[in-house]
TITI-998363 format. One line per field, with one value per residue (C-alpha): residue number from 1; x, y, z; chain. Coordinates in steps of 0.05 Angstrom, whole numbers. Example, Ala and Ser with C-alpha at 12.3 -4.5 7.8 and 13.67 -1.06 7.14 Angstrom:
% TITI-998363
k <- [1;2]
c1 <- [246;273]
c2 <- [-90;-21]
c3 <- [156;143]
c <- [A;A]
% end
This chain:
% TITI-998363
k <- [1;2;3;4;5;6;7;8;9;10;11;12;13;14;15;16;17;18;19;20;21;22;23;24;25;26;27;28;29;30;31;32;33;34;35;36;37;38;39;40;41;42;43;44;45;46;47;48;49;50;51;52;53;54;55;56;57;58;59;60;61;62;63;64;65;66;67;68;69;70;71;72;73;74;75;76;77;78;79;80;81;82;83;84;85;86;87;88;89;90;91;92;93;94;95;96;97;98;99;100;101;102;103;104;105;106;107;108;109;110;111;112;113;114;115;116;117;118;119;120;121;122;123;124;125;126;127;128;129;130;131;132;133;134;135;136;137;138;139;140;141;142;143;144;145;146;147;148;149;150;151;152;153;154;155;156;157;158;159;160;161;162;163;164;165;166;167;168;169;170;171;172;173;174;175;176;177;178;179;180;181;182;183;184;185;186;187;188;189;190;191;192;193;194;195;196;197;198;199;200;201;202;203;204;205;206;207;208;209;210;211;212;213;214;215;216;217;218;219;220;221;222;223;224;225;226;227;228;229;230;231;232;233;234;235;236;237;238;239;240;241;242;243;244;245;246;247;248;249;250;251;252;253;254;255;256;257;258;259;260;261;262;263;264;265;266;267;268;269;270;271;272;273;274;275;276;277;278;279;280;281;282;283;284;285;286;287;288;289;290;291;292;293;294;295;296;297;298;299;300;301;302;303;304;305;306;307;308;309;310;311;312;313;314;315;316;317;318;319;320;321;322;323;324;325;326]
c1 <- [92;33;60;-4;2;73;65;8;40;100;56;33;100;125;77;89;120;173;199;250;250;240;296;275;291;265;278;356;367;377;372;364;389;359;372;362;315;308;233;215;141;82;89;156;124;105;182;183;188;209;222;280;322;327;397;428;419;399;421;482;451;433;506;525;484;501;560;583;620;567;585;587;520;489;443;425;362;332;274;259;291;238;277;250;288;288;299;374;379;327;394;434;377;383;462;465;418;452;523;485;502;430;372;305;267;306;287;221;226;181;195;185;179;230;222;292;328;363;439;444;513;475;422;470;508;441;401;451;459;418;395;323;291;265;227;234;176;164;131;101;169;208;217;193;235;195;233;210;137;164;151;205;195;267;278;286;355;381;390;379;428;471;453;380;400;434;386;356;317;270;229;242;263;241;195;142;102;96;85;42;36;107;143;143;214;254;309;371;425;488;543;590;631;652;652;696;746;735;763;835;889;922;968;911;867;927;940;868;870;936;898;850;870;924;866;851;859;847;787;747;683;668;684;643;587;583;523;573;632;611;674;681;761;774;837;859;864;905;984;1009;1015;1009;980;961;1010;972;1014;971;1011;989;1021;983;915;917;926;864;813;835;832;761;737;755;723;658;664;600;574;564;490;507;482;534;541;617;626;571;602;672;704;757;706;737;693;690;621;658;706;650;612;662;669;591;593;645;607;542;564;617;584;518;504;471;481;426;366;355;356;367;422;490;548;584;652;628;617;695;707;781;774;757;812;872;900;907;946;1026]
c2 <- [136;140;107;124;195;200;158;202;265;234;218;294;315;275;290;363;387;431;370;318;262;260;225;181;112;38;-30;-56;-115;-157;-157;-87;-51;12;41;107;112;168;169;200;184;166;89;97;119;51;33;98;77;111;68;56;35;100;127;156;225;238;313;292;280;353;376;306;305;351;375;423;419;386;341;382;390;383;436;430;406;471;428;424;357;337;306;265;297;273;329;327;319;380;414;403;429;494;506;489;541;591;574;590;513;503;553;550;551;491;444;411;384;332;324;258;280;218;181;164;108;44;39;-23;-46;-54;-99;-141;-156;-159;-200;-226;-211;-240;-240;-257;-187;-153;-98;-57;-10;36;14;46;74;21;-17;-78;-127;-171;-225;-294;-281;-265;-205;-180;-125;-83;-38;32;41;-29;-5;73;111;152;212;202;190;263;289;367;369;302;349;381;451;461;427;445;371;347;281;255;293;326;280;297;320;285;304;297;248;277;268;222;208;288;299;231;262;328;300;275;324;339;283;231;267;257;188;174;203;173;110;126;164;111;65;114;87;151;123;194;165;208;276;240;222;290;332;392;371;391;433;410;415;395;436;368;337;391;365;438;461;399;411;340;282;216;169;138;144;183;244;259;223;271;330;300;290;355;403;372;379;458;464;439;477;520;477;409;382;323;272;223;196;206;161;114;102;92;22;31;49;111;160;216;241;255;309;339;336;377;425;437;443;491;539;524;548;598;645;617;589;528;513;491;529;590;596;676;663;690;635;629;632;696;733;745;815;839;886;830;829;781;786;708;703;691]
c3 <- [935;885;824;786;798;779;716;703;712;676;612;609;612;558;515;514;448;481;526;505;555;618;667;719;755;733;758;739;708;770;842;888;825;802;739;702;642;588;576;511;506;545;531;568;631;655;669;714;795;859;918;976;923;885;920;854;847;770;768;741;676;664;655;614;554;493;517;463;411;378;317;255;218;285;322;396;413;450;484;558;603;652;720;780;847;915;967;968;888;883;918;865;818;858;859;782;773;820;777;714;697;679;666;695;631;609;666;689;758;787;863;896;975;1011;1071;1063;1024;1035;1029;982;1017;1085;1048;1014;1082;1126;1081;1026;945;895;827;821;819;883;911;975;991;1048;1102;1159;1197;1161;1098;1063;1025;979;946;923;944;1012;1054;1101;1156;1160;1210;1187;1224;1203;1127;1123;1080;1122;1079;1097;1169;1170;1119;1137;1071;1056;1020;945;953;879;838;783;798;871;869;935;999;1028;1087;1156;1173;1220;1269;1236;1274;1302;1240;1293;1231;1227;1306;1317;1268;1298;1368;1339;1343;1281;1274;1289;1226;1179;1190;1189;1121;1100;1101;1063;1012;1000;982;930;852;817;778;785;799;852;805;744;793;828;799;818;785;719;683;615;617;695;729;757;685;655;640;610;666;707;773;792;771;742;791;839;904;971;951;883;915;974;923;882;939;981;911;900;977;971;898;933;994;997;937;960;982;1012;973;985;908;917;980;948;877;908;892;949;1008;1016;1069;1023;1055;1118;1081;1043;1104;1140;1093;1098;1172;1171;1122;1156;1220;1210;1154;1160;1095;1056;986;944;971;945;863;873;922;908;903;970;943;899;967;989;999;981;1043;1096;1156;1146;1216;1221;1167;1180]
c <- [A;A;A;A;A;A;A;A;A;A;A;A;A;A;A;A;A;A;A;A;A;A;A;A;A;A;A;A;A;A;A;A;A;A;A;A;A;A;A;A;A;A;A;A;A;A;A;A;A;A;A;A;A;A;A;A;A;A;A;A;A;A;A;A;A;A;A;A;A;A;A;A;A;A;A;A;A;A;A;A;A;A;A;A;A;A;A;A;A;A;A;A;A;A;A;A;A;A;A;A;A;A;A;A;A;A;A;A;A;A;A;A;A;A;A;A;A;A;A;A;A;A;A;A;A;A;A;A;A;A;A;A;A;A;A;A;A;A;A;A;A;A;A;A;A;A;A;A;A;A;A;A;A;A;A;A;A;A;A;A;A;A;A;A;A;A;A;A;A;A;A;A;A;A;A;A;A;A;A;A;A;A;A;A;A;A;A;A;A;A;A;A;A;A;A;A;A;A;A;A;A;A;A;A;A;A;A;A;A;A;A;A;A;A;A;A;A;A;A;A;A;A;A;A;A;A;A;A;A;A;A;A;A;A;A;A;A;A;A;A;A;A;A;A;A;A;A;A;A;A;A;A;A;A;A;A;A;A;A;A;A;A;A;A;A;A;A;A;A;A;A;A;A;A;A;A;A;A;A;A;A;A;A;A;A;A;A;A;A;A;A;A;A;A;A;A;A;A;A;A;A;A;A;A;A;A;A;A;A;A;A;A;A;A;A;A;A;A;A;A;A;A;A;A;A;A]
% end
């Protein structure tokens, strides 16, 4: 990644009168941490980075800022928001455009071709946690960990995030400014996690998810981080009528997680954020990727690729044959 080009482009973008700020990544306060940053002027671009540690999908901020209604006396700032995206992140931008969650004239997309990011939990497991600032770089077909003046070469497969192992779109599918050259696509690995579950019988799959959903503490981190869960009034929060009780037990946990999975059918862009932030380490990516696989294989549809596409769930036809319904 050419940081000089990134910061030069960012400075030009935020200097525009019609731009409110740019959302990107900066070094975190310690260790492997990376944090979101809102850059409002050219002086702030010096903080911007793009590295294998930039795992988070920043697209969720597009629907989090300035939610209506605004405080009395305030008016909405109609200026554009600039956003740094990886390939998977860019699909979330496209899907928001398809659903009219955002409008094209409201956003400037700064595309960052991505050779793959790291799974920070694997970094900690294999190389230990640390409070001192560290740096991780792309290094040929692997990574380079720079810590305490020492350079440690890391094989790609040792710490590569699962979403990158399965990635089909490492280059942004939409961008106004592309930073550097596109990366060479790699052949996605077989999704063994989904395949192993498919190989189980119904009772085996139920037993697996019973164990996983029993761990859920209903913190809603998965929903809150998801760039496609942006309803201001979530039906799963309603108390009158009550769709899902607030009790934390297997029954309600299952209803919550399965409802989210179906709400994301034909919409999930497989960025893996839900699984990354889950404090109970529930493999939520498996259920979402299973739904995505079914939609892809049975309907030939992938979300987040064409801003002019019709939403998948809007393609329902009332006259579809229903012979399969008992």
